[in-house]
N, C-alpha and C positions, 0 to 999 in steps of 0.2 A: 668636826663636823664636815658634811661635803655638801655641797650645793648639786643638785641632780637634775637635768633637764630627762622627764622619762618619755618616751614614745611609743604610742600603742601599736596593736598587731591590725594586719590588714583587715579585721573584724572590726576595728570601730575602737573607739572611750569607753570599752566595756565598765562592768562594775566590778573588776579585777583588776583592772589596771589604778582605779581608785583605789581599791582595797592595797595592791602593792605600794600607791603611794603613802597611803596613812600605815603600814606596818616602816617604811623609810623614816616618816615623820618622826614615826614613835621610837626609832634609833636616835633621834635629836637631828635627823639631816634636813635639809631645806628641799622641799622637792615642787617643781613645775610642771605640768601634767596638760599639755596642748591636745587642742581637738585637729586633728590634721584633716579630717574627714566633714566638718562642718555640722556636727551632730547625728551622722548617720553611723548606725551599730546594725551590724548583721550576725547570723550564727552559723555560715557555713562558708568555707573557702572559696568556694563561685562565687558568693554573692560581695566575697570580700576582693575577689578578683576585679570583678566589675567595678566597683565602685574605683580602685586601683587605678584601673585601666582609662575610666570616665576621667579621673582627675588629672590623670598622668604622673610619670614619675619626675620630670621637671618641676611642674607647681607642685608636689609634695613633698620635695627637697627645698623649694623656696619657703613652705609654709613652715618647715622646721628650721631653716635659716633665720627666717623671722622671730619665731618663738623664741631661737638661740641667743639671738644678738643681743638682747639687754643683759643678758645674764653672763655673757664672755667677757665685759669690761674689765671683772678684777681678775681677770684667770682662774684658773684651777676646777673650771665646770666639768663635771662628773656627766660624759652623757650615756643613757642607758635607752632600752628596747625591748619589746619583744616582737620578735619574729621579724616582719616587715620594720617595725621600728627600731630594732636592735639592727638590720641593715644601713636604714637612714642615721642611726646614732654613730654607728660608724663610721660613714661617709663625714658626716661635721667633725666627729672628734678627731680623724684624719686632716682636717683641713684648719684645725685651730693650734696654734704653736703653744697656745698656753692652756689647754687641755688638762685635766687634772686625771682621766683615769676613764675607762669603757668599759661598762656591764652589758654583757650582752645575753639577752634570756630569748631561746631557740631561735635564732638566726644570725648570719653573717651577711658578709657583702663582698663582691670582689673587690682587688685592690690595684692600683696603680702599679705598673712598673718600678717607677720612680717614687712611691710612698716611703716615708720618711716619720720616725714618730719614737718617741721614748717612753711612751703613757704603759702602765700597767692596763693589762685588758682581761679581763673573765670571762668566759662562753660556758652555759649552760645549756646544755642540747640531749635531746631525747637519743636513746642507742639501740637501733636504729631509727634513724627520720628520714622520710621521704623528702623531704624537703632540703635536708642536709646532709645529701649521702658520705658515706666513709671518707671514700676519694677525694671529695671536694673539701670536707674538715679537713685533712690531712694537708692538702696543699693551700689550703686558707692558713692553716697553721705555721707552716713552712716561709710562707709569704709573710707574715706577721711578723715573726721572728727575725727575717732578713730585713723587712724594715725596721727592725729596731725596737720592737714594742714586747713588752716582758709579760707573755703570755700563760693562763693557766687555763685549761678545758677541762672542764665534768662533765664526763656523759652519765646518763640516767637509762641505764638497761630495760627495756619495757616499756618504758615511760612513753606517752603519745605526745607529737608534736607541741602541743601548747599545753603540758602536763601543769602548770600551776596556775591555769584558770579553773576554780572551783565550778564554774557553770557551764564546762564543757566535757563531752564524753573522753577527750585526752587526759582529763584530771587524774593526776597520780599524787595521793596527796602525805605519802611517804617521801617520795621525791623532790615535792614540790617543797616541802618543810628543809629537806638536806639541803636544798639549793638556795632556800633563802638563810638558810644557817650561815654558808658560806658564802654568800653575797654581801652578808651584812657585816661579817668578817672582814671581809675586803675592802668594803667601802669604809671600813673604822680605821683601816689601816692607810688610807689617803691621806 
């Protein structure tokens, strides 16, 4: 059983995030799902960018740190997230010496030149993905490996950016089920 902090995308804490948390709990994991947007949920990337910019990157990170803090005392916390939430999860995981793993759905973040970690990392991303271009993903992968992470990347040809959210046009049921099956195996191995 893993203890997981699951962070939502820039669209907010949508029903799909709760469904994902329920799926993870059904597999025996303990899941915490904070609301970094204070109850706001939107349907378009443009609206999500507006909220993200209104709150600010630093404030979002502080909110995520505050949500993670009570969960980190025992060590082994698995950080997970969707798109923007994945980027934030990555930043938190790389700052937590006791992190147990990192599950990224639809997103990544830049890495500091001196980043160092030995955590297992799994990324699930559309191929192609306008938010995660191939050149970026290749560079990200190489930098993660250089940092010491054990990285697996799974690309889903033809899927939309947030392909695991059944309420969005991006949804790809086949890719979503494949991603969740692989992710659940990953989490069970931690």
